[in-house]
Every structure is written in structure tokens, then in C-alpha cells.
C-alpha positions in Angstrom: -19.6 -25.9 20.9 -15.9 -26.4 21.7 -13.7 -23.3 21.5 -11.5 -23.3 18.4 -8.1 -21.8 18.2 -7.6 -19.8 15.1 -4.3 -20.6 13.3 -5.6 -20.2 9.7 -2.9 -17.7 8.7 0.6 -18.9 7.7 3.0 -16.5 9.4 6.0 -15.8 7.3 9.3 -17.2 8.5 11.6 -14.8 10.4 13.8 -12.5 8.4 17.6 -12.9 8.4 17.8 -9.9 10.8 15.5 -11.5 13.2 17.4 -14.8 13.1 20.7 -12.9 13.8 19.0 -11.2 16.7 17.9 -14.5 18.1 21.4 -16.0 17.8 22.9 -13.1 19.7 20.1 -13.3 22.2 20.8 -17.0 22.7 24.5 -16.5 23.3 23.7 -13.7 25.8 21.2 -15.9 27.6 23.8 -18.8 27.7 26.3 -16.5 29.4 23.6 -15.1 31.8 22.4 -18.6 32.6 25.9 -19.8 33.5 26.4 -16.7 35.6 23.1 -17.3 37.4 24.2 -20.9 38.3 27.5 -19.6 39.7 25.8 -17.0 41.8 23.1 -19.4 43.1 25.8 -22.1 43.8 28.0 -19.5 45.6 25.0 -18.4 47.7 23.5 -21.8 48.6 26.1 -24.4 47.9 23.7 -26.2 45.6 25.0 -29.3 43.8 26.2 -28.8 40.3 25.9 -32.4 39.2 28.4 -34.5 37.3 32.0 -33.4 38.1 30.7 -30.0 39.3 30.1 -28.7 35.7 26.8 -30.4 34.6 24.7 -27.5 35.8 26.7 -25.1 33.8 26.4 -27.2 30.7 22.6 -27.7 30.9 22.0 -24.0 31.6 24.3 -23.0 28.7 22.4 -25.4 26.4 19.1 -23.9 27.5 20.3 -20.4 26.6 21.8 -21.4 23.2 18.7 -23.4 22.2 16.6 -20.3 22.5 18.4 -19.0 19.4 16.0 -21.0 17.3 12.8 -19.8 19.0 11.5 -18.2 15.8 13.2 -20.2 13.1 12.5 -23.6 14.8 9.9 -22.9 17.5 8.7 -26.4 18.1 12.2 -27.9 18.2 13.2 -25.2 20.6 10.2 -26.0 22.8 11.0 -29.7 22.9 14.7 -29.1 23.7 13.9 -26.6 26.5 11.4 -28.9 28.0 13.9 -31.7 28.1 16.5 -29.4 29.7 13.9 -28.2 32.2 13.0 -31.7 33.4 16.6 -32.9 33.5 17.7 -30.0 35.6 14.7 -30.5 37.9 15.4 -34.2 38.3 19.2 -34.2 38.6 19.8 -30.8 40.3 16.6 -30.1 42.2 17.9 -26.9 43.8 18.9 -25.4 40.4 15.4 -25.8 39.0 14.2 -22.7 40.8 16.8 -20.4 39.3 15.0 -17.6 37.4 16.9 -18.0 34.1 15.7 -21.6 33.4 12.2 -20.5 34.4 12.4 -17.5 32.1 13.8 -19.6 29.2 11.1 -22.2 29.4 8.4 -19.6 29.4 10.0 -17.9 26.4 10.2 -21.2 24.5 6.4 -22.0 25.0 5.5 -18.4 24.1 7.6 -18.4 21.0 6.1 -21.7 19.8 2.6 -20.2 19.9 3.8 -16.9 18.5 5.8 -18.3 15.6 4.9 -21.9 14.8 3.6 -22.4 11.2 2.4 -26.0 11.8 -0.9 -25.8 13.8 -1.4 -29.6 14.4 2.2 -30.1 15.4 2.0 -27.1 17.7 -1.0 -28.5 19.5 0.5 -32.0 19.7 3.8 -30.7 21.1 2.0 -28.4 23.6 -0.1 -31.3 24.9 2.9 -33.5 25.2 4.8 -30.8 27.1 2.0 -30.2 29.5 1.4 -33.9 30.1 5.1 -34.4 30.8 5.4 -31.3 33.0 2.3 -32.0 35.1 3.0 -35.7 35.2 6.5 -35.0 36.4 5.0 -32.6 39.0 2.7 -35.4 40.2 5.6 -37.8 40.5 7.6 -35.3 42.5 4.7 -34.9 45.0 4.2 -38.7 45.2 7.7 -39.1 46.6 7.9 -39.5 50.4 10.7 -36.9 50.6 8.5 -34.3 48.9 6.0 -34.1 51.8 7.8 -33.9 55.2 5.7 -33.9 58.3 4.6 -30.4 59.2 2.1 -29.1 61.8 -1.1 -27.6 60.4 -1.0 -23.8 60.9 -3.9 -22.7 58.7 -7.3 -23.9 57.4 -5.8 -26.3 54.9 -3.6 -29.3 55.4 0.0 -28.4 54.6 0.4 -31.1 51.9 -2.8 -30.1 50.2 -1.8 -26.4 50.4 1.5 -27.1 48.7 -0.2 -29.1 45.9 -2.8 -26.4 45.3 -0.2 -23.7 45.4 2.2 -25.5 43.0 -0.7 -26.4 40.6 -1.9 -22.8 40.5 1.5 -21.4 39.8 2.2 -23.9 37.0 -1.2 -23.4 35.4 -0.7 -19.7 35.4 2.8 -20.1 34.1 2.1 -22.4 31.2 -1.3 -21.0 30.3 0.1 -17.5 30.4 2.9 -18.4 27.9 0.3 -20.0 25.6 -2.2 -17.1 25.7 0.5 -14.5 25.3 2.0 -16.4 22.4 -1.4 -16.7 20.7 -2.0 -13.0 21.2 1.3 -12.2 19.6 0.5 -14.4 16.6 -2.9 -12.7 16.1 -1.3 -9.3 16.4 1.2 -10.3 13.7 -1.6 -11.5 11.5 -3.5 -8.2 11.9 -0.4 -6.2 11.0 0.2 -8.4 8.0 -3.4 -8.0 6.8 -3.2 -4.2 7.2 0.1 -4.1 5.4 -1.3 -6.3 2.6 -4.4 -4.0 2.3 -2.2 -0.9 2.2 0.0 -2.5 -0.5 -3.0 -3.7 -2.5 -4.5 -0.2 -2.3 -1.3 1.4 -3.4 -1.0 -1.0 -6.4 -4.7 -0.4 -7.3 -4.2 3.4 -7.2 -1.0 3.1 -9.3 -2.8 0.9 -11.8 -5.8 3.3 -11.9 -3.4 6.2 -12.4 -1.6 4.5 -15.2 -4.9 3.5 -16.8 -6.3 7.0 -16.5 -3.3 8.6 -18.0 -3.2 6.1 -20.8 -6.9 6.5 -21.4 -6.5 10.2 -21.6 -3.7 9.9 -24.1 -5.7 7.6 -26.3 -8.6 10.1 -26.1 -6.3 12.9 -27.2 -5.0 10.7 -30.0 -8.6 10.1 -31.2 -9.4 13.8 -30.9 -6.3 14.8 -32.9 -6.8 12.1 -35.5 -9.5 13.9 -37.5 -7.7 17.2 -37.2 -4.5 15.8 -38.8 -6.6 14.0 -41.3 -8.3 17.3 -42.2 -5.0 18.9 -43.0 -3.7 15.9 -45.0 -6.9 15.6 -47.1 -6.9 19.4 -47.7 -3.3 19.1 -48.9 -4.4 16.4 -51.3 -7.3 18.5 -52.7 -5.1 21.6 -53.1 -2.3 19.6 -54.7 -4.7 18.1 -57.3 -6.1 21.5 -58.1 -2.6 23.1 -58.4 -1.5 20.4 -60.8 -4.4 21.1 -63.1 -4.1 24.9 -62.9 -0.3 25.4 -63.0 -0.2 25.8 -66.8 -3.4 27.8 -67.4 -3.7 29.8 -64.2 -0.3 29.9 -62.4 -1.5 32.5 -59.9 -4.3 30.2 -58.7 -1.8 27.3 -58.5 0.6 29.4 -56.4 -2.2 30.2 -54.0 -3.0 26.5 -53.7 0.7 25.7 -53.1 0.8 28.4 -50.4 -2.2 26.8 -48.7 -0.5 23.4 -49.0 2.6 24.8 -47.3 0.6 26.3 -44.3 -1.5 23.1 -43.9 1.5 20.8 -44.1 3.4 22.8 -41.4 0.4 22.6 -39.1 0.0 18.9 -39.8 3.7 18.3 -39.0 3.5 20.4 -35.8 0.4 18.5 -34.6 2.0 15.1 -35.5 5.1 16.1 -33.5 2.9 17.1 -30.5 1.0 13.8 -30.8 4.2 11.6 -31.0 5.7 13.5 -28.1 2.6 13.1 -25.9 1.5 9.5 -26.7 4.4 7.2 -25.9 2.3 4.2 -24.7 0.7 1.6 -26.9 -2.7 2.4 -28.3 -5.4 -0.1 -28.7 -8.4 0.0 -30.9 -9.3 2.1 -33.9 -9.6 5.8 -33.7 -13.2 7.1 -33.4 -14.7 8.7 -36.5 -17.0 11.6 -36.8 -16.9 15.4 -36.4 -15.1 16.7 -33.4 -16.4 19.6 -31.2 -14.7 22.9 -30.8 -15.1 26.3 -29.1 -18.3 26.9 -31.1 -19.9 23.9 -29.3 -19.3 25.3 -25.8 -22.7 27.0 -25.5 -24.4 23.7 -26.1 -22.2 22.0 -23.6 -22.8 24.6 -20.9 -26.5 24.6 -21.6 -26.6 20.8 -21.0 -25.0 21.2 -17.6 -27.8 21.1 -15.0 -26.2 20.1 -11.7 -24.6 22.4 -10.9 -25.9 25.2 -13.1 -23.4 26.7 -15.5 -23.0 30.0 -17.4 -20.8 30.9 -20.3 -19.1 34.2 -20.9 -17.0 35.1 -24.0 -14.5 37.9 -23.7 -12.9 39.5 -26.7 -13.7 39.2 -30.4 -14.1 35.6 -31.3 -11.8 34.4 -34.0 -11.4 31.1 -35.8 -8.7 28.9 -34.3 -7.0 25.7 -35.3 -9.4 22.7 -35.0 -7.0 20.9 -32.8 -6.8 23.8 -30.3 -10.5 24.2 -30.3 -11.1 20.5 -29.7 -8.6 20.4 -26.8 -10.1 23.5 -25.1 -13.6 22.0 -25.5 -12.3 18.8 -23.7 -10.8 20.9 -21.0 -14.1 22.6 -20.2 -15.9 19.3 -20.5 -13.5 17.6 -18.0 -13.7 20.6 -15.6 -17.5 20.6 -15.6 -17.5 16.8 -15.0 -15.2 17.2 -12.0 -17.4 19.9 -10.6 -20.5 17.7 -10.9 -18.8 14.5 -9.5 -16.4 15.7 -6.9 -17.6 19.1 -5.6 -20.4 20.6 -3.6 -20.6 23.5 -6.0 -24.0 24.9 -6.9 -22.8 27.1 -9.8 -20.0 26.9 -12.3 -18.8 29.8 -14.5 -17.2 29.2 -17.9 -15.2 32.0 -19.5 -13.6 32.0 -22.9 -11.1 34.8 -23.5 -9.7 35.7 -27.0 -6.5 37.6 -26.2 -4.5 39.8 -28.6 -1.4 40.3 -26.5 -0.1 37.7 -26.4 -2.3 36.2 -29.1 -4.0 33.3 -27.3 -7.2 31.7 -26.4 -8.0 31.0 -22.7 -10.7 29.0 -21.1 -11.5 29.1 -17.4 -13.9 27.2 -15.2 -14.6 28.4 -11.7 -16.9 26.9 -9.1 -18.2 27.9 -5.7 -18.0 24.6 -3.9 -15.6 22.5 -1.8 -14.2 19.1 -2.5 -16.1 16.2 -1.1 -14.7 13.7 1.4 -11.3 12.2 0.3 -12.7 8.7 -0.3 -15.1 10.2 -2.8 -12.4 12.1 -4.7 -11.2 10.9 -8.1 -7.6 11.3 -7.3 -7.0 14.0 -9.9 -6.5 11.8 -12.9 -8.7 14.1 -15.1 -6.5 17.0 -14.2 -3.5 15.1 -15.6 -5.2 15.2 -19.0 -5.9 18.9 -18.7 -2.2 19.7 -18.2 -1.2 17.3 -21.0 -3.7 18.9 -23.4 -2.3 22.3 -22.6 1.3 21.2 -23.1 0.5 19.5 -26.4 -0.3 22.9 -27.9 2.5 24.8 -26.1 0.1 26.3 -23.6 -0.1 26.4 -19.8 -2.6 25.0 -17.3 -3.5 26.2 -13.8 -5.6 23.9 -11.6 -6.3 24.1 -7.9 -8.4 25.7 -5.1 -9.0 29.4 -5.1 -8.1 31.5 -2.0 -11.6 32.8 -1.7 -13.1 29.3 -2.0 -14.0 27.0 -4.9 -11.8 25.5 -7.6 -10.2 26.9 -10.7 -9.3 25.2 -14.0 -7.6 27.6 -16.4 -5.8 26.8 -19.7 -4.2 29.3 -22.1 -3.0 28.2 -25.5 -1.2 30.4 -28.1 -3.0 30.4 -31.4 -2.8 31.4 -35.0 -5.8 32.1 -37.2 -7.1 28.9 -38.8 -6.4 28.5 -42.5 
């Protein structure tokens, strides 16, 4: 099976900052190349070609052309190859100057590191190699290239020069290609990692938004029947008051008082609901009776892993159905988190009926530690815990305990239910 060069990824074009850097680098290399020609000429008296300036012009062009090494890598490779051959043919001595050698290497490297046209890259590389090694063969075929020399080693002098030159050129060109391909693969790996990180960030953001929205919709469904309870009660009391206002005014006044209390509570809960739910809601609200504090014993009894216990502190009192429902959901969410995301073996649920200040508090404690980060839920359920507490003017405390385990505590101010 023939080896296959992987160029399946389309490398993004260079940024404007990278292009600016290449342009400045090209100008700097042009100046350096011209300076290197002058130093070499001063030291060796090498020919500078046409009118004594041709060498400067070709070397300046070589440096400037490298400004397109990332934006136009294949064009740059072709231009640098032409300059390299012309300099070697017309000004043989200048061909050994390090700047022209360095620029040619950089052009071939950049083509393999930045080209976004795989077939054109292979074709251009093959053409360059054929020209370079063909030109090398022509040079060796010239009579002046192989002067008579005595044999001083194991190899014939002419054969030794050919082997040495071929080895140097193979390492030179192959090294540029391999290094450029490695740079391309490294860029692809970085791009894939960055894409994965970005996708993961977007996924987490989407999950966070969906979780918050789902929790808000859940709160809306929970409060729906509570508000409906107040409104329907107002209707019944109003109908009774209208019938009794003439014959039994005291009873009618009691009914109107009940209507006033219920209406205030309904308005308060509707304001809380409107302030909390600002996103669009989809689907009809669920119907049916909603649980409250009285249903916590059944909820705790159903919890098996980990085991759970319930303790009630203080004299139980009836509370507003909306408050009871929210506190029930808080305990339910906390127990779910313990089961899914903790190593706890036991959870303790405590309900406290407080008189000063008048409030109801629920607390869930566990004795475990969070599982590995990749198994964690990201804390979306805890967002709902804090929102439920805030919806009723309460406070929530969630987090690890100093002595170990995790705490979820919510305290809500309450009034006696009507």
C-alpha cells in the first residue's frame, strides 16, 4: 500500500495580523539579503551580474516574495524557485549565500504548512524537485564542474562530490517538506481542540439555558393550580356574598373579607410568577393536585438510595399552597441530586416551623462527596432551588459543608393559609 499524505483539513487563511507580519518579515529579509550580498561580494569579489546590481535585485526580490508565504504559498514557492535557479546559473558564487538558501527552505516549508490546495501543492512540489535535481544533474554534467583531482580517499573524487551534493539536497528539500507537513498537522490538531472546546462551551450554555427555562416552566405549572385555587375561591365567595348580602349581611361581610385576603395572595403570586418567568412558555400547564409539605413523608419514604429520614421541628401549621409546593420541590430536587451526583449513603431532611421570624425552613443534608467532575450535573437544579426561594421572598443556601457532605437549605417567610 502506498503511503498517503493526509491533507483532508482545509486550513483557514492567515489572519490580517499574520499577513502584516509576513509583509514586515519580507521587507526585513530583503534588506538582510541585499546586505549579505554586499558582505559576500566584499569578502570574495564575487560577480554581481548585470551592471553590478543584478545580484542585489534578485536577492531583494527573494526576500520580498516571502511576504506571501502564508497568503499565497504556492506562488511564493514558484517565485523563490525561479530566483534560486537564476542566481545559481548567472551568479554561481552567490548561490551559496545563506540568505538565499534560507529563503528557499522557508518557501517550501510554508507551502506545505499553509497550502489549501492539496493537488496543486503536490504538483508544484514535484515540479520544483524535478527542476532542482535536474538542474543539479546539468551542473555536474558540465566539464568545468569536475576538474581533475587526485584520489585521496576510498571514493573517486567526482563520485564523492555527487553523493555529497545529492545527500545535502535530499535532506534540505525533504526536511522542508516534512517540517511543513508537521506544522500543518499541528495546526489541524489545535483547530480541532479549539472547535471541540467551543462546541462544548456552546453545548453547556444551551443546556444551562434549557435547564433554567425548564425549571421556570415547571414553577409556572406548579403555581398554576395555586393561583387558580384562589381565583375559583374568590368566585365562590363572591357568589355567596351576592346572595346573602340582603338577608345575612354579617355572613356576606365575612365572605368579602375572605375574597380580599384571597385576591391579595393571588395578586402577590401572580407578580412573583411574572417576575420570575420572562421566557416563552410552551405547552399547556399540567393539571391535577399539587404536593405540599404534608406529602414530604411519602417522598422521603420512597427514597431508597441513599436512605433518607425526615424530622419535623416546631408545631406544624398550614401554609400557603404555593409555598408548600415550592418547598416540596426543593426537597425533591435535593434528594435527586444526592442520588445522582453524590456518594452519600444517608440524607437527612428537616422541616422547621419557625415563629421568630415567622417562616418555614427545609434543609437536606448528606454525608457524601461529589462524584468526578464529568459526572456532575453542572448545578442546573440548584438554579431552580434559588429561584423558588426568591419567588416567595425567601433565601436559599446551597454548598458543601465544612465537616463534609452537602447542604441545601431554604427558608421562606409564611402566613397562615386562609
